[in-house]
N, C-alpha and C positions, 0 to 999 in steps of 0.2 A: 474339449473333453477334460472331465477332471481326472489326475493320474495321483493315485498314492503315492506317497512318501515312505520310504522308509526307513531311514534313517534322519531323525527331527532335525532342522539348524535354526542358531537364536540369530535375531539381527540387532542391533545397537537404533533406537528411533529419537529422534529430536524432536517435541512436541512442546515448542514454546514462542513466546512473543518477545518482541523488543519494542517499546515505544521510542519514535523520533523525537528527539528534543527541541524547542526552538521555532515552533511551525510559524510559519510568516507568508501571508497572501495579499499582495496589492491586487485588488479588481480593477484592470483597467476599461474594462466593458462599459460604455457609457448608456449603454440602452436597460431601462428599468426592467427589474426582474429575471436579468441575464446578470452573467459575472465571467471573467474571462482574464487572465493572468498568470502571474509567476507563482507558483509555489516554491517555498525553502526550508529545508530543513538541517540538523545537526542530528549525525549518527547517536544512536544510541549512548547509556555510558556504560552497554556493555554490548557491543555489536558480534560480538564471536561468531554468531549460528545466522546471521543476517544476511541470505543471498538474493533478496530482494525488495522493494520497495511497490507493495500493492497500493494504490490512488483509490478511493472509492470519496463519492461525493453524498451526501446524504442528511434527511430533513433533522436530525437531530445527533447530540451527541454518542447515540447508541446505536446508531445506522440504522434508521426505521429509512423504510425505503430506498436502500442503497444502492448507486448503480456504479459500474466500473467505468473510471475514467482513465488508468493507463497502467504501466509499472514501470520500473527502474532499477539498473543494477545495484549491488551493494556498495557501490562508490559513487554515484550519483546522488546529488542531495537537490536537485531543484525538478520539479514538473513545469509546462505549461500548460494549464486548463486554456483550454480553446475558447477565445470569443464565442459568445453568444448561445453558451451553458446553460441552463436552465436549471 
């Protein structure tokens, strides 16, 4: 149910993005058109508001047809992409 609030309140919101640096991926999957291996990176130059890293796989640099591979905490700088990932 909706409730009316008689005393308004404000909230501080942070909507920022921080790009990791020096991404590296070594594909160890030997099957054609499949990949798998360790993805590593360094923290962004300003990691102040980073709470996690979310890893996607997309068809291009703009994220066309992207799919979620997983996520890791802000203190983790690697992710193992499962073998046989298409």
